[in-house]
The first five atom37 places (N, CA, C, CB, O) and aatype in JSON, in Angstrom:
{
  "aatype": [12, 15, 15, 2, 7, 15, 12, 1, 0, 15, 1, 0, 6, 11, 2, 6, 5, 0, 13, 11, 15, 18, 2, 6, 1, 1, 0, 0, 13, 6, 3, 11, 15, 7, 19, 14, 0, 3, 6, 14, 19, 14, 13, 19, 4, 6, 4, 3, 3, 14, 0, 4, 15, 5, 0, 9, 5, 12, 14, 10, 0, 6, 18, 6, 8, 0, 19, 6, 14, 9, 3, 1, 13, 9, 19, 19, 14, 7, 8, 6, 3, 10, 0, 9, 6, 3, 19, 19, 6, 6, 8, 3, 0, 18, 13, 19, 19, 15, 11, 14, 7, 10, 1, 1, 1, 15, 6, 14, 14, 14, 7, 7],
  "atom_mask": [
    [1, 1, 1, 1, 1],
    [1, 1, 1, 1, 1],
    [1, 1, 1, 1, 1],
    [1, 1, 1, 1, 1],
    [1, 1, 1, 0, 1],
    [1, 1, 1, 1, 1],
    [1, 1, 1, 1, 1],
    [1, 1, 1, 1, 1],
    [1, 1, 1, 1, 1],
    [1, 1, 1, 1, 1],
    [1, 1, 1, 1, 1],
    [1, 1, 1, 1, 1],
    [1, 1, 1, 1, 1],
    [1, 1, 1, 1, 1],
    [1, 1, 1, 1, 1],
    [1, 1, 1, 1, 1],
    [1, 1, 1, 1, 1],
    [1, 1, 1, 1, 1],
    [1, 1, 1, 1, 1],
    [1, 1, 1, 1, 1],
    [1, 1, 1, 1, 1],
    [1, 1, 1, 1, 1],
    [1, 1, 1, 1, 1],
    [1, 1, 1, 1, 1],
    [1, 1, 1, 1, 1],
    [1, 1, 1, 1, 1],
    [1, 1, 1, 1, 1],
    [1, 1, 1, 1, 1],
    [1, 1, 1, 1, 1],
    [1, 1, 1, 1, 1],
    [1, 1, 1, 1, 1],
    [1, 1, 1, 1, 1],
    [1, 1, 1, 1, 1],
    [1, 1, 1, 0, 1],
    [1, 1, 1, 1, 1],
    [1, 1, 1, 1, 1],
    [1, 1, 1, 1, 1],
    [1, 1, 1, 1, 1],
    [1, 1, 1, 1, 1],
    [1, 1, 1, 1, 1],
    [1, 1, 1, 1, 1],
    [1, 1, 1, 1, 1],
    [1, 1, 1, 1, 1],
    [1, 1, 1, 1, 1],
    [1, 1, 1, 1, 1],
    [1, 1, 1, 1, 1],
    [1, 1, 1, 1, 1],
    [1, 1, 1, 1, 1],
    [1, 1, 1, 1, 1],
    [1, 1, 1, 1, 1],
    [1, 1, 1, 1, 1],
    [1, 1, 1, 1, 1],
    [1, 1, 1, 1, 1],
    [1, 1, 1, 1, 1],
    [1, 1, 1, 1, 1],
    [1, 1, 1, 1, 1],
    [1, 1, 1, 1, 1],
    [1, 1, 1, 1, 1],
    [1, 1, 1, 1, 1],
    [1, 1, 1, 1, 1],
    [1, 1, 1, 1, 1],
    [1, 1, 1, 1, 1],
    [1, 1, 1, 1, 1],
    [1, 1, 1, 1, 1],
    [1, 1, 1, 1, 1],
    [1, 1, 1, 1, 1],
    [1, 1, 1, 1, 1],
    [1, 1, 1, 1, 1],
    [1, 1, 1, 1, 1],
    [1, 1, 1, 1, 1],
    [1, 1, 1, 1, 1],
    [1, 1, 1, 1, 1],
    [1, 1, 1, 1, 1],
    [1, 1, 1, 1, 1],
    [1, 1, 1, 1, 1],
    [1, 1, 1, 1, 1],
    [1, 1, 1, 1, 1],
    [1, 1, 1, 0, 1],
    [1, 1, 1, 1, 1],
    [1, 1, 1, 1, 1],
    [1, 1, 1, 1, 1],
    [1, 1, 1, 1, 1],
    [1, 1, 1, 1, 1],
    [1, 1, 1, 1, 1],
    [1, 1, 1, 1, 1],
    [1, 1, 1, 1, 1],
    [1, 1, 1, 1, 1],
    [1, 1, 1, 1, 1],
    [1, 1, 1, 1, 1],
    [1, 1, 1, 1, 1],
    [1, 1, 1, 1, 1],
    [1, 1, 1, 1, 1],
    [1, 1, 1, 1, 1],
    [1, 1, 1, 1, 1],
    [1, 1, 1, 1, 1],
    [1, 1, 1, 1, 1],
    [1, 1, 1, 1, 1],
    [1, 1, 1, 1, 1],
    [1, 1, 1, 1, 1],
    [1, 1, 1, 1, 1],
    [1, 1, 1, 0, 1],
    [1, 1, 1, 1, 1],
    [1, 1, 1, 1, 1],
    [1, 1, 1, 1, 1],
    [1, 1, 1, 1, 1],
    [1, 1, 1, 1, 1],
    [1, 1, 1, 1, 1],
    [1, 1, 1, 1, 1],
    [1, 1, 1, 1, 1],
    [1, 1, 1, 1, 1],
    [1, 1, 1, 0, 1],
    [1, 1, 1, 0, 1]
  ],
  "atom_positions": [
    [[-16.27, -19.73, 62.15], [-16.03, -18.56, 61.33], [-17.39, -17.87, 61.09], [-15.34, -18.94, 59.97], [-18.4, -18.51, 60.81]],
    [[-17.34, -16.55, 61.23], [-18.6, -15.81, 61.01], [-18.98, -15.88, 59.54], [-18.46, -14.32, 61.47], [-18.15, -16.23, 58.7]],
    [[-20.29, -15.54, 59.21], [-20.69, -15.57, 57.83], [-19.91, -14.54, 57.04], [-22.18, -15.33, 57.71], [-19.64, -14.78, 55.86]],
    [[-19.53, -13.41, 57.62], [-18.72, -12.42, 56.94], [-17.35, -12.97, 56.64], [-18.62, -11.16, 57.75], [-16.81, -12.74, 55.56]],
    [[-16.74, -13.71, 57.63], [-15.43, -14.31, 57.42], [-15.56, -15.39, 56.4], [0.0, 0.0, 0.0], [-14.65, -15.56, 55.59]],
    [[-16.63, -16.12, 56.39], [-16.84, -17.21, 55.4], [-16.95, -16.62, 53.99], [-18.12, -18.05, 55.74], [-16.39, -17.17, 53.05]],
    [[-17.65, -15.53, 53.85], [-17.8, -14.85, 52.57], [-16.44, -14.32, 52.05], [-18.8, -13.69, 52.72], [-16.12, -14.4, 50.87]],
    [[-15.66, -13.78, 52.99], [-14.35, -13.22, 52.63], [-13.45, -14.36, 52.13], [-13.68, -12.48, 53.86], [-12.75, -14.21, 51.13]],
    [[-13.49, -15.5, 52.84], [-12.69, -16.64, 52.46], [-13.13, -17.17, 51.07], [-12.79, -17.75, 53.53], [-12.29, -17.54, 50.26]],
    [[-14.42, -17.2, 50.82], [-14.95, -17.67, 49.54], [-14.48, -16.75, 48.42], [-16.49, -17.75, 49.58], [-14.05, -17.22, 47.36]],
    [[-14.57, -15.43, 48.65], [-14.14, -14.47, 47.62], [-12.62, -14.58, 47.37], [-14.51, -13.02, 48.06], [-12.15, -14.54, 46.23]],
    [[-11.88, -14.73, 48.45], [-10.43, -14.9, 48.34], [-10.11, -16.11, 47.52], [-9.77, -15.02, 49.72], [-9.25, -16.05, 46.64]],
    [[-10.78, -17.21, 47.78], [-10.47, -18.46, 47.02], [-10.8, -18.24, 45.55], [-11.29, -19.7, 47.59], [-10.05, -18.68, 44.68]],
    [[-11.91, -17.58, 45.26], [-12.27, -17.33, 43.82], [-11.18, -16.46, 43.13], [-13.69, -16.59, 43.71], [-10.81, -16.72, 41.99]],
    [[-10.68, -15.43, 43.86], [-9.65, -14.59, 43.32], [-8.35, -15.41, 43.06], [-9.38, -13.43, 44.27], [-7.73, -15.3, 42.0]],
    [[-7.98, -16.19, 44.02], [-6.79, -17.0, 43.89], [-6.92, -18.01, 42.72], [-6.51, -17.73, 45.21], [-5.98, -18.2, 41.95]],
    [[-8.03, -18.63, 42.6], [-8.27, -19.55, 41.53], [-8.19, -18.88, 40.18], [-9.59, -20.19, 41.71], [-7.63, -19.45, 39.24]],
    [[-8.75, -17.65, 40.05], [-8.7, -16.92, 38.8], [-7.29, -16.55, 38.43], [-9.54, -15.68, 38.88], [-6.92, -16.69, 37.26]],
    [[-6.5, -16.1, 39.35], [-5.09, -15.75, 39.12], [-4.27, -17.01, 38.74], [-4.5, -15.08, 40.4], [-3.45, -16.98, 37.83]],
    [[-4.52, -18.06, 39.45], [-3.83, -19.34, 39.21], [-4.17, -19.84, 37.78], [-4.25, -20.43, 40.3], [-3.27, -20.25, 37.05]],
    [[-5.42, -19.81, 37.4], [-5.85, -20.23, 36.12], [-5.18, -19.43, 35.02], [-7.32, -20.13, 36.04], [-4.7, -20.0, 34.04]],
    [[-5.14, -18.12, 35.17], [-4.48, -17.29, 34.16], [-3.01, -17.71, 34.07], [-4.61, -15.76, 34.51], [-2.51, -17.92, 32.97]],
    [[-2.32, -17.84, 35.19], [-0.89, -18.19, 35.15], [-0.63, -19.54, 34.5], [-0.33, -18.19, 36.56], [0.35, -19.71, 33.77]],
    [[-1.52, -20.51, 34.77], [-1.35, -21.82, 34.12], [-1.57, -21.76, 32.61], [-2.3, -22.82, 34.74], [-0.89, -22.46, 31.86]],
    [[-2.49, -20.97, 32.17], [-2.66, -20.75, 30.72], [-1.44, -20.06, 30.12], [-3.92, -19.91, 30.45], [-0.98, -20.4, 29.03]],
    [[-0.95, -19.09, 30.86], [0.23, -18.35, 30.41], [1.41, -19.29, 30.28], [0.56, -17.19, 31.37], [2.12, -19.26, 29.27]],
    [[1.64, -20.11, 31.27], [2.76, -21.05, 31.24], [2.63, -22.03, 30.09], [2.86, -21.82, 32.56], [3.62, -22.31, 29.41]],
    [[1.42, -22.55, 29.85], [1.23, -23.47, 28.74], [1.51, -22.78, 27.4], [-0.2, -24.01, 28.76], [2.15, -23.37, 26.52]],
    [[1.04, -21.54, 27.25], [1.26, -20.77, 26.06], [2.8, -20.58, 25.79], [0.54, -19.39, 26.19], [3.31, -20.8, 24.69]],
    [[3.48, -20.18, 26.85], [4.9, -19.83, 26.74], [5.65, -21.16, 26.39], [5.45, -19.16, 28.12], [6.55, -21.17, 25.56]],
    [[5.24, -22.28, 27.06], [5.89, -23.53, 26.81], [5.73, -23.95, 25.34], [5.32, -24.59, 27.74], [6.7, -24.36, 24.7]],
    [[4.5, -23.83, 24.81], [4.28, -24.19, 23.38], [4.99, -23.27, 22.46], [2.8, -24.18, 23.03], [5.37, -23.67, 21.36]],
    [[5.19, -22.0, 22.89], [5.87, -21.05, 22.03], [7.4, -21.2, 22.02], [5.52, -19.66, 22.46], [8.11, -20.56, 21.24]],
    [[7.88, -22.06, 22.92], [9.33, -22.33, 22.91], [10.15, -21.22, 23.53], [0.0, 0.0, 0.0], [11.3, -21.0, 23.14]],
    [[9.55, -20.5, 24.52], [10.31, -19.39, 25.16], [11.6, -19.97, 25.79], [9.43, -18.66, 26.28], [11.57, -21.03, 26.41]],
    [[12.71, -19.27, 25.64], [13.98, -19.7, 26.27], [13.81, -19.93, 27.74], [15.08, -18.67, 26.04], [13.06, -19.21, 28.41]],
    [[14.51, -20.94, 28.26], [14.38, -21.31, 29.7], [14.69, -20.17, 30.65], [15.29, -22.48, 30.02], [14.09, -20.05, 31.72]],
    [[15.65, -19.33, 30.25], [16.11, -18.28, 31.17], [15.41, -16.93, 30.95], [17.6, -18.11, 31.03], [15.7, -15.96, 31.65]],
    [[14.48, -16.86, 29.96], [13.76, -15.6, 29.71], [12.65, -15.34, 30.7], [13.19, -15.6, 28.31], [11.78, -16.19, 30.89]],
    [[12.67, -14.17, 31.34], [11.59, -13.9, 32.3], [10.21, -13.78, 31.62], [11.9, -12.61, 33.08], [10.09, -13.23, 30.52]],
    [[9.22, -14.29, 32.27], [7.83, -14.3, 31.83], [6.99, -13.58, 32.87], [7.31, -15.76, 31.6], [7.19, -13.82, 34.06]],
    [[6.07, -12.71, 32.49], [5.24, -12.08, 33.52], [4.07, -13.0, 33.94], [4.68, -10.72, 32.99], [3.25, -13.42, 33.13]],
    [[4.04, -13.28, 35.21], [2.92, -14.02, 35.82], [2.24, -13.03, 36.79], [3.41, -15.35, 36.58], [2.83, -12.04, 37.2]],
    [[0.98, -13.34, 37.13], [0.28, -12.46, 38.07], [0.44, -12.99, 39.49], [-1.22, -12.35, 37.69], [0.56, -14.2, 39.7]],
    [[0.44, -12.1, 40.46], [0.44, -12.47, 41.87], [-0.83, -13.26, 42.13], [0.53, -11.22, 42.81], [-1.92, -12.87, 41.71]],
    [[-0.66, -14.41, 42.84], [-1.79, -15.32, 43.14], [-2.35, -15.07, 44.55], [-1.35, -16.8, 42.99], [-2.82, -16.01, 45.19]],
    [[-2.29, -13.83, 45.02], [-2.77, -13.53, 46.35], [-4.29, -13.49, 46.37], [-2.18, -12.2, 46.85], [-4.95, -13.67, 45.34]],
    [[-4.85, -13.23, 47.59], [-6.33, -13.22, 47.7], [-6.9, -11.84, 47.56], [-6.77, -13.79, 49.03], [-8.09, -11.68, 47.82]],
    [[-6.16, -10.81, 47.16], [-6.62, -9.46, 47.02], [-7.26, -9.29, 45.59], [-5.42, -8.45, 47.24], [-6.55, -9.4, 44.6]],
    [[-8.55, -9.03, 45.49], [-9.12, -8.91, 44.17], [-8.65, -7.66, 43.38], [-10.6, -8.89, 44.29], [-8.8, -7.61, 42.16]],
    [[-8.08, -6.67, 44.07], [-7.6, -5.51, 43.42], [-6.11, -5.63, 42.98], [-7.79, -4.34, 44.33], [-5.58, -4.75, 42.31]],
    [[-5.47, -6.7, 43.36], [-4.06, -6.9, 42.99], [-3.92, -7.19, 41.52], [-3.44, -8.05, 43.79], [-4.62, -8.03, 40.96]],
    [[-3.01, -6.47, 40.89], [-2.68, -6.79, 39.46], [-1.17, -6.75, 39.28], [-3.36, -5.77, 38.47], [-0.69, -6.5, 38.18]],
    [[-0.41, -7.02, 40.36], [1.04, -6.93, 40.25], [1.62, -8.13, 39.52], [1.66, -6.82, 41.62], [1.14, -9.26, 39.69]],
    [[2.62, -7.9, 38.73], [3.24, -8.97, 37.95], [4.45, -9.44, 38.67], [3.6, -8.51, 36.55], [5.1, -8.68, 39.38]],
    [[4.77, -10.73, 38.49], [5.97, -11.33, 38.97], [6.72, -11.88, 37.76], [5.67, -12.44, 40.03], [6.26, -12.8, 37.07]],
    [[7.9, -11.29, 37.51], [8.71, -11.76, 36.39], [9.57, -12.9, 36.79], [9.56, -10.66, 35.85], [10.33, -12.77, 37.74]],
    [[9.49, -14.05, 36.11], [10.28, -15.17, 36.45], [10.38, -16.13, 35.27], [9.71, -15.86, 37.65], [9.44, -16.19, 34.48]],
    [[11.45, -16.85, 35.11], [11.53, -17.85, 34.0], [10.45, -18.94, 34.15], [12.95, -18.51, 33.99], [10.06, -19.29, 35.26]],
    [[10.0, -19.45, 33.04], [8.98, -20.49, 33.03], [9.34, -21.69, 33.89], [8.73, -20.94, 31.62], [8.51, -22.16, 34.65]],
    [[10.55, -22.19, 33.78], [10.97, -23.35, 34.55], [10.88, -23.07, 36.07], [12.4, -23.74, 34.16], [10.5, -23.93, 36.87]],
    [[11.25, -21.84, 36.43], [11.21, -21.45, 37.86], [9.77, -21.45, 38.36], [11.85, -20.05, 38.08], [9.48, -21.92, 39.46]],
    [[8.84, -20.9, 37.52], [7.43, -20.87, 37.86], [6.91, -22.31, 38.03], [6.61, -20.1, 36.77], [6.26, -22.63, 39.03]],
    [[7.19, -23.14, 37.08], [6.7, -24.52, 37.12], [7.2, -25.28, 38.33], [7.09, -25.24, 35.88], [6.46, -26.07, 38.93]],
    [[8.47, -25.05, 38.69], [9.05, -25.68, 39.89], [8.36, -25.13, 41.14], [10.6, -25.43, 39.95], [8.06, -25.91, 42.05]],
    [[8.11, -23.83, 41.22], [7.49, -23.24, 42.4], [6.12, -23.73, 42.68], [7.45, -21.79, 42.27], [5.72, -23.88, 43.83]],
    [[5.36, -24.01, 41.59], [3.95, -24.4, 41.78], [3.72, -25.92, 41.53], [3.04, -23.58, 40.83], [2.58, -26.38, 41.46]],
    [[4.8, -26.67, 41.4], [4.65, -28.11, 41.19], [3.81, -28.8, 42.29], [6.04, -28.77, 41.12], [2.89, -29.56, 41.97]],
    [[4.1, -28.54, 43.58], [3.19, -29.13, 44.61], [1.81, -28.5, 44.46], [3.75, -28.89, 46.07], [1.69, -27.3, 44.23]],
    [[0.79, -29.3, 44.57], [-0.59, -28.8, 44.24], [-1.11, -27.73, 45.19], [-1.58, -29.95, 44.25], [-2.12, -27.09, 44.89]],
    [[-0.47, -27.52, 46.29], [-0.94, -26.49, 47.24], [-0.07, -25.21, 47.22], [-0.96, -27.06, 48.66], [-0.18, -24.38, 48.13]],
    [[0.77, -25.05, 46.22], [1.72, -23.96, 46.18], [1.31, -22.87, 45.2], [3.09, -24.48, 45.82], [0.81, -23.15, 44.11]],
    [[1.53, -21.58, 45.62], [1.12, -20.43, 44.84], [2.23, -19.4, 44.93], [-0.24, -19.85, 45.32], [2.99, -19.41, 45.9]],
    [[2.34, -18.52, 43.95], [3.35, -17.45, 44.03], [2.61, -16.12, 44.35], [4.18, -17.34, 42.64], [1.52, -15.83, 43.86]],
    [[3.28, -15.32, 45.23], [2.71, -14.01, 45.58], [3.85, -12.99, 45.68], [1.91, -14.08, 46.94], [5.0, -13.36, 45.92]],
    [[3.51, -11.74, 45.49], [4.45, -10.64, 45.68], [4.75, -10.61, 47.17], [3.85, -9.25, 45.16], [3.85, -10.83, 47.97]],
    [[6.02, -10.34, 47.56], [6.33, -10.21, 48.99], [5.44, -9.14, 49.63], [7.83, -9.85, 49.19], [5.29, -8.03, 49.12]],
    [[4.85, -9.5, 50.75], [3.94, -8.61, 51.44], [2.48, -8.98, 51.17], [0.0, 0.0, 0.0], [1.6, -8.5, 51.89]],
    [[2.19, -9.81, 50.19], [0.84, -10.22, 49.79], [0.44, -11.56, 50.44], [0.75, -10.32, 48.26], [-0.68, -12.04, 50.27]],
    [[1.38, -12.15, 51.18], [1.04, -13.42, 51.84], [-0.01, -13.16, 52.94], [2.33, -14.1, 52.45], [-0.02, -12.09, 53.55]],
    [[-0.88, -14.11, 53.17], [-1.91, -14.0, 54.23], [-1.63, -15.13, 55.21], [-3.41, -14.08, 53.63], [-2.06, -16.27, 55.02]],
    [[-0.9, -14.79, 56.25], [-0.5, -15.79, 57.23], [-1.6, -16.47, 57.99], [0.39, -15.2, 58.17], [-1.37, -17.47, 58.66]],
    [[-2.79, -15.94, 57.88], [-3.94, -16.56, 58.54], [-4.35, -17.86, 57.8], [-5.14, -15.56, 58.6], [-4.9, -18.78, 58.4]],
    [[-4.05, -17.9, 56.49], [-4.54, -19.05, 55.72], [-3.42, -19.78, 54.89], [-5.66, -18.57, 54.79], [-3.66, -20.79, 54.23]],
    [[-2.23, -19.21, 54.95], [-1.1, -19.83, 54.19], [0.19, -19.72, 54.86], [-0.96, -19.23, 52.85], [0.36, -18.87, 55.75]],
    [[1.14, -20.53, 54.49], [2.48, -20.54, 55.06], [3.48, -20.17, 53.95], [2.82, -21.95, 55.68], [3.38, -20.67, 52.83]],
    [[4.42, -19.32, 54.25], [5.51, -19.04, 53.28], [6.5, -20.2, 53.32], [6.24, -17.67, 53.61], [7.06, -20.52, 54.37]],
    [[6.7, -20.8, 52.19], [7.66, -21.96, 52.12], [8.97, -21.63, 51.37], [6.98, -23.16, 51.41], [9.97, -22.34, 51.5]],
    [[8.94, -20.56, 50.62], [10.17, -20.07, 49.92], [10.09, -18.57, 49.83], [10.33, -20.69, 48.48], [9.02, -18.03, 49.57]],
    [[11.24, -17.86, 50.02], [11.32, -16.43, 49.88], [12.38, -16.12, 48.82], [11.65, -15.75, 51.23], [13.52, -16.56, 48.9]],
    [[11.95, -15.36, 47.83], [12.87, -14.87, 46.73], [12.68, -13.36, 46.73], [12.54, -15.54, 45.25], [11.72, -12.83, 47.3]],
    [[13.65, -12.68, 46.05], [13.53, -11.24, 46.02], [12.24, -10.74, 45.44], [14.63, -10.67, 45.27], [11.61, -9.85, 46.01]],
    [[11.8, -11.3, 44.29], [10.62, -10.83, 43.58], [9.31, -11.53, 43.97], [10.84, -11.0, 42.13], [8.23, -11.02, 43.66]],
    [[9.4, -12.64, 44.62], [8.2, -13.39, 44.97], [8.42, -14.34, 46.13], [7.7, -14.16, 43.77], [9.55, -14.7, 46.47]],
    [[7.31, -14.74, 46.74], [7.28, -15.73, 47.78], [6.46, -16.91, 47.18], [6.65, -15.16, 49.16], [5.57, -16.7, 46.36]],
    [[6.8, -18.12, 47.6], [6.0, -19.28, 47.34], [5.28, -19.61, 48.65], [6.87, -20.48, 46.81], [5.9, -19.77, 49.7]],
    [[3.92, -19.69, 48.54], [3.16, -20.0, 49.76], [2.42, -21.32, 49.56], [2.14, -18.84, 50.11], [2.08, -21.72, 48.45]],
    [[2.21, -21.95, 50.71], [1.45, -23.16, 50.74], [0.07, -22.84, 51.3], [2.16, -24.25, 51.57], [-0.04, -22.26, 52.37]],
    [[-1.0, -23.21, 50.58], [-2.34, -22.96, 50.98], [-3.01, -24.37, 51.15], [-3.1, -22.04, 49.92], [-3.62, -24.89, 50.22]],
    [[-2.86, -24.96, 52.35], [-3.32, -26.34, 52.52], [-4.79, -26.55, 52.18], [-3.08, -26.76, 53.93], [-5.15, -27.66, 51.79]],
    [[-5.64, -25.56, 52.31], [-7.06, -25.7, 51.97], [-7.37, -25.47, 50.53], [0.0, 0.0, 0.0], [-8.54, -25.58, 50.16]],
    [[-6.39, -25.16, 49.68], [-6.66, -24.82, 48.29], [-5.65, -25.59, 47.41], [-6.54, -23.26, 48.05], [-4.47, -25.7, 47.72]],
    [[-6.18, -26.11, 46.33], [-5.32, -26.95, 45.47], [-5.24, -26.34, 44.05], [-5.88, -28.42, 45.4], [-6.25, -25.85, 43.55]],
    [[-4.12, -26.35, 43.43], [-3.97, -25.81, 42.08], [-4.7, -26.7, 41.09], [-2.48, -25.69, 41.69], [-5.28, -26.2, 40.13]],
    [[-4.7, -27.98, 41.32], [-5.3, -28.9, 40.4], [-5.66, -30.2, 41.18], [-4.32, -29.19, 39.18], [-5.27, -30.35, 42.34]],
    [[-6.35, -31.05, 40.6], [-6.68, -32.29, 41.27], [-5.43, -33.16, 41.48], [-7.74, -33.05, 40.45], [-4.48, -33.13, 40.69]],
    [[-5.45, -33.92, 42.54], [-4.33, -34.81, 42.73], [-4.41, -35.95, 41.68], [-4.33, -35.38, 44.2], [-5.51, -36.36, 41.32]],
    [[-3.28, -36.44, 41.21], [-3.36, -37.52, 40.21], [-3.91, -38.77, 40.84], [-1.99, -37.82, 39.59], [-3.79, -38.96, 42.05]],
    [[-4.52, -39.63, 40.05], [-5.06, -40.88, 40.54], [-3.91, -41.74, 41.02], [-5.89, -41.6, 39.46], [-2.8, -41.57, 40.51]],
    [[-4.11, -42.64, 41.96], [-3.07, -43.53, 42.42], [-2.48, -44.32, 41.25], [-3.61, -44.47, 43.5], [-3.19, -44.88, 40.41]],
    [[-1.13, -44.34, 41.24], [-0.42, -45.09, 40.16], [-0.38, -44.36, 38.88], [0.0, 0.0, 0.0], [0.09, -44.94, 37.9]],
    [[-0.85, -43.08, 38.77], [-0.9, -42.38, 37.5], [-0.29, -41.1, 37.6], [0.0, 0.0, 0.0], [-0.23, -40.36, 36.62]]
  ]
}
């Protein structure tokens, strides 16, 4: 990969991590607040575009299910980057993508 491509990938990863971090804080807040299971919650698209600010409305339980695997992220349809991720689920309002080189959180320790 060229240095320009490497810089782009690094920026993309930072953007994705920032969006992911916001969504995880949002989910924790909504969970503590006792939001009804079927009430839509606005999450941000977790794509690699730093200018993206599109919201994805979905129930908290649906979000948590979508991102349960540590390599899964939600994106607005059309924001997937097939060069670095695979679409694993397609919904009307969002896609779930797998980013094998990027993890939402650390893997749990064995047996824990």
